[in-house]
C-alpha positions as CSV (number, residue, x, y, z in Angstrom):
1,M,-8.5,45.6,20.6
2,P,-5.2,47.0,19.3
3,D,-2.4,44.6,19.5
4,T,0.0,44.8,22.4
5,V,3.6,45.3,21.9
6,A,4.8,42.0,23.6
7,S,2.1,39.9,21.2
8,V,3.3,41.7,18.0
9,L,7.0,40.9,19.0
10,D,6.0,37.2,19.9
11,R,4.3,37.5,16.5
12,R,7.4,38.4,14.8
13,R,10.0,36.3,16.5
14,S,8.0,33.3,15.6
15,G,6.9,34.5,11.9
16,L,3.7,33.3,12.0
17,S,2.2,36.9,12.1
18,S,-1.8,36.5,9.9
19,A,0.0,38.1,7.1
20,S,2.9,35.8,6.4
21,W,1.3,32.6,7.7
22,L,4.0,29.9,6.4
23,N,2.8,27.3,3.7
24,K,3.1,23.9,5.3
25,V,3.4,22.0,2.4
26,P,7.0,20.8,0.8
27,A,7.9,22.1,-2.3
28,I,6.9,20.0,-5.4
29,T,10.3,18.8,-6.4
30,A,11.9,15.9,-7.8
31,T,12.5,14.6,-4.3
32,F,8.7,15.1,-3.4
33,W,8.2,12.8,-5.9
34,V,10.2,10.1,-5.3
35,I,9.2,10.1,-1.1
36,K,5.7,10.8,-2.4
37,I,6.2,6.9,-4.3
38,L,8.2,5.2,-1.9
39,S,5.7,6.7,1.1
40,T,2.9,4.9,-1.0
41,T,4.7,1.6,-0.9
42,I,5.6,1.6,2.1
43,G,2.1,2.2,3.4
44,E,0.9,-0.9,2.1
45,T,3.8,-3.3,2.4
46,F,4.0,-2.4,6.0
47,A,0.1,-2.7,6.5
48,D,0.8,-6.4,4.8
49,Y,3.6,-7.5,7.4
50,L,1.9,-5.9,10.5
51,A,-1.9,-8.3,9.6
52,V,0.2,-11.3,7.9
53,Q,4.0,-11.5,8.8
54,V,3.7,-10.3,12.4
55,G,-0.2,-11.6,12.7
56,L,-2.2,-8.7,13.9
57,G,-4.8,-9.2,11.6
58,T,-6.9,-7.0,9.3
59,A,-9.5,-5.7,12.0
60,V,-6.3,-4.7,14.6
61,T,-3.8,-3.2,11.9
62,D,-7.0,-1.5,10.6
63,G,-7.9,0.0,14.1
64,A,-3.8,1.0,14.7
65,M,-3.2,2.4,11.6
66,M,-6.4,4.7,11.9
67,T,-5.7,5.6,15.3
68,L,-2.1,6.3,14.5
69,L,-3.5,8.7,11.6
70,A,-5.5,10.5,13.9
71,I,-2.6,11.1,16.0
72,A,-0.4,12.5,13.5
73,L,-3.1,14.2,11.5
74,V,-3.9,16.1,14.9
75,A,-0.1,17.3,14.9
76,Q,0.4,17.9,11.5
77,L,-2.5,20.4,12.0
78,R,-1.7,21.9,15.4
79,A,1.8,22.8,13.9
80,R,1.9,26.2,13.1
81,R,4.8,26.0,10.2
82,L,6.0,22.9,8.2
83,I,7.4,20.1,9.9
84,P,9.1,17.7,7.1
85,W,9.1,14.2,9.0
86,L,5.6,14.8,10.5
87,Y,4.3,15.8,7.0
88,W,5.8,12.7,5.8
89,L,4.8,10.2,8.5
90,T,1.2,12.1,8.2
91,V,1.3,10.8,4.1
92,V,2.7,7.3,4.9
93,L,-0.5,7.1,7.6
94,V,-2.7,8.3,4.8
95,S,-1.5,6.1,2.2
96,I,-2.7,2.5,4.5
97,V,-5.9,3.9,5.8
98,G,-6.8,5.0,2.3
99,T,-5.6,1.8,0.8
100,Q,-7.9,0.1,3.8
101,I,-11.0,2.4,3.3
102,T,-11.0,0.8,-0.4
103,D,-10.1,-2.4,0.8
104,F,-13.3,-2.5,3.4
105,F,-15.5,-1.6,0.1
106,T,-14.2,-4.5,-1.9
107,D,-13.5,-7.2,0.4
108,T,-15.4,-6.8,3.0
109,L,-18.8,-4.8,1.8
110,G,-18.5,-6.5,-1.9
111,V,-18.7,-3.4,-3.8
112,S,-17.6,-3.3,-7.2
113,L,-14.4,-1.9,-8.0
114,Y,-16.4,0.0,-11.0
115,V,-18.7,2.0,-8.5
116,S,-16.2,2.2,-5.9
117,T,-13.8,4.4,-8.5
118,A,-16.9,6.6,-9.8
119,V,-17.6,7.5,-5.9
120,F,-14.3,8.1,-5.1
121,T,-14.0,10.5,-8.1
122,V,-17.3,12.5,-7.2
123,V,-15.9,12.9,-3.7
124,L,-12.9,14.4,-4.7
125,A,-14.8,17.0,-7.2
126,V,-16.8,17.4,-4.7
127,V,-13.5,18.2,-2.0
128,F,-11.8,20.3,-4.6
129,T,-15.9,22.1,-6.0
130,V,-16.5,23.3,-1.9
131,W,-12.5,24.5,-1.6
132,W,-12.9,26.1,-5.0
133,R,-15.9,28.2,-3.8
134,Q,-14.6,29.2,-0.5
135,E,-10.8,29.8,-1.3
136,R,-11.0,30.4,-5.1
137,T,-8.0,28.7,-5.6
138,L,-6.6,24.8,-5.4
139,A,-3.2,26.0,-5.3
140,I,-1.0,23.5,-3.8
141,T,1.5,26.1,-3.3
142,A,-0.7,28.3,-0.9
143,I,-1.6,26.3,2.2
144,D,-1.2,28.9,4.5
145,T,-4.6,28.7,6.8
146,P,-6.2,26.5,8.9
147,R,-9.0,25.8,6.4
148,R,-7.0,25.2,3.0
149,E,-4.9,22.7,5.2
150,R,-8.2,20.5,6.3
151,Y,-9.4,20.9,2.5
152,Y,-5.9,19.5,1.4
153,W,-5.4,17.2,3.7
154,G,-9.2,16.0,2.8
155,A,-8.6,15.8,-0.9
156,I,-4.6,14.0,0.0
157,L,-7.1,11.0,1.5
158,T,-9.4,10.9,-1.0
159,T,-6.9,10.7,-4.1
160,F,-5.1,7.9,-2.1
161,A,-8.5,6.0,-2.0
162,L,-9.0,7.2,-5.4
163,G,-5.5,5.9,-6.7
164,T,-6.6,2.2,-5.0
165,A,-9.5,1.6,-6.1
166,G,-8.7,2.9,-9.9
167,G,-5.4,0.9,-9.7
168,D,-6.9,-2.2,-8.6
169,L,-9.2,-1.7,-11.3
170,A,-6.8,-1.5,-13.8
171,T,-5.0,-4.5,-12.4
172,E,-7.5,-6.8,-11.2
173,A,-10.7,-6.1,-12.9
174,L,-9.0,-5.5,-16.3
175,S,-6.7,-8.1,-15.8
176,L,-3.4,-6.0,-16.3
177,G,-1.4,-7.4,-13.4
178,F,1.5,-5.1,-11.2
179,R,4.5,-5.3,-13.9
180,N,2.2,-4.2,-16.8
181,G,0.4,-1.6,-14.1
182,A,4.3,-0.6,-13.5
183,L,4.6,0.3,-17.1
184,I,1.1,2.0,-17.2
185,F,1.0,4.0,-14.8
186,G,4.7,5.2,-14.6
187,G,3.9,6.0,-18.4
188,I,0.9,7.9,-18.0
189,I,2.9,10.3,-15.4
190,L,5.5,10.7,-17.5
191,A,2.6,11.9,-19.9
192,V,1.4,14.3,-17.6
193,W,4.9,15.5,-17.0
194,A,5.3,16.4,-20.6
195,A,1.9,18.2,-20.4
196,R,3.0,20.2,-17.9
197,R,5.5,21.4,-20.0
198,L,3.7,21.6,-22.9
199,G,1.3,24.2,-20.7
200,L,-0.8,22.0,-18.8
201,N,-2.5,23.8,-15.6
202,G,0.2,23.0,-12.8
203,V,-2.5,21.8,-10.1
204,L,-4.4,19.8,-12.3
205,A,-0.9,18.2,-13.3
206,F,-0.5,17.5,-9.6
207,W,-3.7,16.2,-8.7
208,I,-3.8,14.0,-11.6
209,A,-0.1,12.6,-10.7
210,Y,-0.7,12.5,-7.1
211,V,-3.8,10.2,-7.8
212,L,-1.8,8.2,-10.4
213,T,1.0,7.5,-7.9
214,R,-1.1,5.5,-5.7
215,P,-0.9,2.6,-7.9
216,L,2.7,3.2,-9.3
217,G,3.6,2.3,-6.1
218,A,1.3,0.0,-5.4
219,S,2.6,-1.6,-8.5
220,L,6.3,-1.4,-7.8
221,G,5.7,-2.8,-4.1
222,D,4.2,-5.8,-5.3
223,L,7.1,-6.5,-7.8
224,L,9.8,-6.3,-5.2
225,T,7.4,-8.6,-2.9
226,Q,5.9,-10.8,-4.8
227,D,7.9,-14.2,-5.4
228,R,9.9,-15.0,-8.7
229,S,7.3,-17.8,-9.3
230,F,4.7,-15.1,-9.5
231,G,7.3,-12.7,-11.5
232,G,8.2,-10.4,-8.7
233,L,11.9,-9.9,-7.1
234,G,11.3,-12.0,-4.1
235,L,12.3,-9.6,-1.4
236,G,9.0,-9.8,0.8
237,A,7.0,-7.2,2.4
238,S,9.6,-6.9,5.8
239,L,12.5,-6.0,3.9
240,T,11.1,-3.9,1.1
241,S,9.7,-2.2,3.9
242,L,13.0,-1.3,5.2
243,V,14.8,-0.7,1.8
244,F,12.1,2.1,1.3
245,L,12.4,3.0,5.0
246,A,15.8,3.9,4.9
247,V,15.1,5.8,1.7
248,I,12.4,8.0,2.8
249,V,14.5,8.7,6.5
250,V,17.4,9.8,4.5
251,L,16.1,11.8,2.2
252,V,13.1,13.2,4.7
253,A,16.4,14.1,7.2
254,R,17.6,16.0,4.1
255,E,14.3,17.9,3.9
256,Q,14.5,18.3,7.5
257,V,18.0,20.5,7.6
258,N,16.8,22.4,4.6
259,A,13.7,23.4,6.6
260,T,16.2,24.3,9.5
261,R,19.0,25.8,7.6
262,H,16.9,27.9,5.5
263,G,13.6,28.2,6.8
264,I,10.1,27.5,5.7
265,R,9.0,28.9,2.5
266,A,6.4,31.3,2.4
267,K,3.6,31.9,0.0
268,G,4.9,31.2,-3.4
269,E,8.1,31.3,-2.6
270,T,10.8,28.9,-4.4
271,P,12.7,25.8,-2.8
272,A,15.5,27.1,-1.1
273,V,18.0,24.0,-2.8
274,S,18.7,24.3,-6.5
275,P,17.1,22.1,-9.1
276,R,19.9,20.5,-10.1
277,R,21.2,19.6,-6.2
278,D,17.3,17.9,-5.7
279,Y,17.3,16.3,-9.2
280,A,20.8,14.2,-7.9
281,W,19.1,13.6,-4.5
282,A,16.3,12.2,-6.1
283,A,17.8,10.2,-8.7
284,A,20.4,8.8,-5.7
285,G,17.3,7.8,-3.9
286,A,16.1,5.6,-6.9
287,V,19.3,4.2,-7.2
288,A,19.7,3.3,-3.8
289,V,16.3,1.3,-4.3
290,V,17.1,-0.4,-7.6
291,A,20.6,-1.5,-6.1
292,A,19.2,-2.8,-3.3
293,A,16.4,-4.9,-5.0
294,V,19.2,-6.2,-7.1
295,A,21.6,-6.8,-4.1
296,L,19.0,-8.5,-2.2
297,A,16.6,-10.4,-4.4
298,P,16.8,-14.2,-3.7
299,A,18.1,-16.2,-6.1
300,P,15.5,-18.1,-8.5
301,A,15.2,-21.6,-6.8
302,P,15.0,-24.9,-8.8
303,A,12.6,-26.5,-10.2
304,V,11.0,-28.9,-7.8
305,A,8.6,-32.4,-9.1
306,A,6.2,-32.6,-6.6
307,P,7.2,-36.1,-4.4
308,A,5.3,-39.1,-4.8
309,A,3.3,-40.3,-1.6
310,T,4.7,-43.6,0.0
311,T,3.1,-45.8,1.8
312,G,4.4,-47.5,5.5
313,K,6.2,-49.9,3.5
314,G,8.1,-47.3,1.3
315,T,6.2,-48.4,-1.9
316,A,4.6,-45.5,-4.3
317,A,0.9,-44.3,-3.6
318,H,-1.8,-42.6,-5.2
319,V,-1.0,-38.8,-5.4
320,N,-2.9,-36.8,-4.5
321,P,-4.6,-35.2,-7.6
322,L,-4.4,-31.7,-5.7
323,E,-0.7,-31.7,-5.6
324,A,-0.5,-33.1,-9.0
325,D,-2.6,-30.6,-11.1
326,P,-1.0,-27.5,-11.8
327,S,-3.8,-25.8,-13.3
328,S,-6.5,-23.3,-12.2
329,P,-7.6,-20.1,-12.5
330,I,-5.4,-18.4,-10.7
331,G,-2.7,-20.4,-11.0
332,D,-0.8,-23.4,-9.4
333,L,-2.3,-24.1,-6.2
334,R,-0.2,-27.2,-5.4
335,P,1.9,-25.1,-3.0
336,F,-1.2,-24.0,-1.2
337,A,-2.7,-27.4,-0.9
338,V,0.0,-29.5,0.0
339,I,0.0,-26.9,3.3
340,V,-3.2,-27.5,3.7
341,D,-3.3,-31.1,3.3
342,D,-0.3,-31.2,6.1
343,V,-3.0,-28.5,8.5
344,T,-5.6,-31.3,8.3
345,A,-3.2,-33.8,9.2
346,K,-2.4,-32.3,12.4
347,A,-5.9,-31.2,13.2
348,K,-7.2,-34.9,12.7
349,T,-4.9,-36.2,15.3
350,G,-6.2,-33.0,17.7
351,D,-3.3,-31.2,17.5
352,L,-4.6,-28.2,17.1
353,S,-2.2,-26.1,18.1
354,A,0.3,-27.6,15.8
355,A,-2.2,-27.1,13.2
356,T,-2.8,-23.4,14.3
357,A,1.5,-22.8,13.8
358,R,1.4,-24.5,10.2
359,I,-1.7,-22.6,9.0
360,K,0.7,-19.6,9.4
361,D,2.3,-20.5,6.6
362,L,-0.6,-20.7,4.3
363,E,-1.6,-17.3,5.4
364,V,1.7,-15.8,4.7
365,A,2.0,-17.4,1.2
366,W,-1.3,-16.8,0.3
367,D,-0.8,-12.7,1.2
368,N,2.5,-13.0,-1.1
369,G,0.4,-14.2,-4.0
370,E,-2.2,-12.2,-4.2
371,A,-0.8,-9.8,-6.3
372,A,-0.1,-12.1,-9.1
373,M,-3.0,-14.4,-8.5
374,K,-5.9,-12.2,-8.1
375,P,-6.2,-10.4,-11.3
376,A,-5.9,-13.7,-13.2
377,S,-9.2,-14.0,-11.9
378,P,-10.5,-12.2,-9.0
379,D,-14.0,-14.0,-8.5
380,D,-12.2,-17.3,-8.3
381,W,-9.5,-15.5,-5.9
382,H,-12.5,-14.3,-3.9
383,T,-13.9,-17.7,-3.4
384,M,-10.5,-19.2,-2.1
385,D,-10.0,-16.2,0.2
386,S,-13.1,-17.0,1.7
387,A,-12.4,-20.5,2.6
388,I,-9.0,-19.8,3.7
389,D,-10.4,-16.9,5.9
390,G,-13.1,-19.8,7.3
391,A,-10.1,-21.9,8.3
392,L,-8.0,-19.2,10.1
393,T,-11.0,-18.4,12.1
394,A,-11.7,-21.9,13.1
395,L,-8.0,-22.7,14.3
396,R,-7.5,-19.5,15.7
397,A,-11.0,-19.1,17.6
398,N,-11.0,-19.0,21.2
399,S,-11.7,-22.1,22.1
400,P,-11.2,-24.0,18.8
401,T,-12.6,-27.7,18.1
402,K,-11.3,-30.5,16.2
403,A,-15.0,-30.5,14.3
404,A,-15.3,-27.3,13.8
405,S,-11.7,-26.8,12.3
406,L,-11.9,-30.2,10.3
407,S,-15.2,-29.2,8.6
408,A,-13.5,-25.7,7.6
409,L,-10.3,-27.0,6.2
410,T,-12.4,-29.8,4.7
411,S,-14.3,-27.1,2.4
412,L,-10.7,-25.7,2.2
413,Q,-9.8,-28.7,0.1
414,S,-13.2,-28.7,-1.7
415,T,-12.7,-24.9,-3.1
416,I,-9.3,-25.9,-4.5
417,A,-10.1,-29.2,-5.7
418,T,-13.3,-27.3,-7.1
419,L,-10.7,-24.6,-8.7
420,E,-8.5,-27.5,-10.3
421,K,-11.4,-28.5,-11.8
422,K,-12.6,-25.5,-13.7
423,Q,-9.3,-25.2,-16.0
């Protein structure tokens, strides 16, 4: 049936006729890549902040993030044009959930990082194959139909899962660490950029870089959040998230203003903002992050020798070997052992509320050291992590008991002693 005059006029007013459906992804500019890397980092640090510092736990955080992603993704797919703030909110949430998917396979199911990396690579290849067969294009400058957009977000989610698995494989299983990881992944991305300048296919270059920005962002996040004793700057997850969020908000607000002022690009249309101005904004965002990190990073703490224990008469007593021996396959466990001893002492008196409050310090300290300690010996790290989880579960049970709590804490102390003896 022919369109009515009213319907034609309505489509023309909205600018959404089927022949000129507008591209629903941002222009691939320098600002795009800066926001992408920052979004990747804030996605991981914010999830850690909610799970550990806020105390929501992994299960609640995972459920909340998946629910928010579903809401944001539905809103994104239902929108008829690009809304920059909604697009980037969806990217942040995809970053979180993509990481959670990989962590679930690795930490909960015990799947090898080699296997998960291979599986997500195959899944991404399948997504691209089906996408190509149905659309005859993988171009990210032509996301202008509902089906293409569904393929696009399916690929985006898979790239985050693959980037997490591949990044963890490099920094943990291959023991590169987060500092070397940042240099290596940053260098590979620069190589891809140079190859693109020399003629590498633009679509291929985009998707390679998109995968690699995930481990790069995670490595940069670890560099900022990890304590100085582990080689980081010691900003912590909450402060790092706030700094990155502030820069993201400014850059996305600029994108939103440009979208409102200049309209949304149709398929293949070049960005409205000049490349020189875009590079300036991207550089300003990067400089702001570096400046904030330098200004807010805490000063290195002076080295303090482990105090000797004393008896009630004030004479020196035998020093607990857990606090005296600084070595283990995953690093210095003395700070963790001190907390565990303190928690155990409180539990022995029957004050489980105080013990539960104190073990929060262990959870935060352990989470803060993960990126540096885990690559040194992943198997030993998981052994310690499981023992800590056991103590947390016992103390945080609905009706915790003294016997169960002390049993879990004794097991944790035994695990620490075993790791100390392995070195």
